[in-house]
C-alpha positions as semicolon CSV with decimal commas, in nm:
position;residue;x (nm);y (nm);z (nm)
1;X;8,873;9,554;9,398
2;X;8,928;9,838;9,157
3;X;9,204;10,091;9,197
4;X;9,130;10,461;9,210
5;X;9,372;10,656;8,995
6;X;9,375;11,034;9,001
7;X;9,577;11,254;8,772
8;X;9,613;11,600;8,922
9;X;9,683;11,880;8,679
10;X;9,542;12,197;8,534
11;X;9,522;12,070;8,177
12;X;9,877;12,138;8,055
13;X;10,043;11,922;7,789
14;X;10,229;11,714;8,050
15;X;9,903;11,646;8,233
16;X;9,726;11,543;7,913
17;X;10,015;11,313;7,820
18;X;10,003;11,151;8,164
19;X;9,629;11,092;8,135
20;X;9,672;10,935;7,789
21;X;9,949;10,702;7,908
22;X;9,756;10,593;8,218
23;X;9,438;10,528;8,017
24;X;9,638;10,325;7,763
25;X;9,810;10,112;8,030
26;X;9,482;10,045;8,213
27;X;9,307;9,941;7,892
28;X;9,599;9,739;7,752
29;X;9,647;9,541;8,074
30;X;9,278;9,500;8,164
31;X;9,335;9,670;8,499
32;X;9,022;9,726;8,707
33;X;9,055;10,097;8,777
34;X;8,862;10,419;8,797
35;X;9,054;10,707;8,640
36;X;8,973;11,056;8,761
37;X;9,109;11,380;8,619
38;X;9,141;11,648;8,887
39;X;9,180;11,996;8,737
40;X;9,037;12,207;9,020
41;X;9,328;12,398;9,176
42;X;9,168;12,395;9,522
43;X;9,134;12,015;9,508
44;X;9,494;11,979;9,385
45;X;9,618;12,196;9,673
46;X;9,469;11,947;9,922
47;X;9,745;11,705;9,817
48;X;10,014;11,959;9,913
49;X;10,204;11,935;9,583
50;X;10,377;12,219;9,402
51;X;10,422;12,080;9,053
52;X;10,197;11,882;8,823
53;X;10,118;11,634;8,684
54;X;10,067;11,418;8,990
55;X;9,970;11,052;8,978
56;X;9,773;10,937;9,282
57;X;9,686;10,568;9,323
58;X;9,442;10,479;9,601
59;X;9,503;10,819;9,765
60;X;9,882;10,771;9,773
61;X;10,101;11,005;9,567
62;X;10,318;10,791;9,340
63;X;10,467;11,039;9,091
64;X;10,475;11,417;9,087
65;X;10,608;11,689;8,860
66;X;10,684;11,474;8,555
67;X;10,531;11,250;8,291
68;X;10,591;10,887;8,387
69;X;10,687;10,622;8,133
70;X;10,444;10,354;8,025
71;X;10,659;10,087;8,193
72;X;10,669;10,284;8,518
73;X;10,290;10,308;8,528
74;X;10,254;9,937;8,451
75;X;10,478;9,853;8,747
76;X;10,286;10,085;8,980
77;X;9,948;9,940;8,890
78;X;10,032;9,568;8,912
């Protein structure tokens, strides 16, 4: 069953870096996942977060307000 990964952010540098790292980890580790970029502020507000980027895995907030490391993402997705 594939994971649903959402990166919430308005397109700032931190958000773009997070997206790049997540895409790299998913590809490198052959993880079955759907990656979704959420840039709509109204959609982001539904998650009740104040700072971006936010990493959401299967509708559960895992990381918010910072760019996670590659290793951290690998551990979250295994």
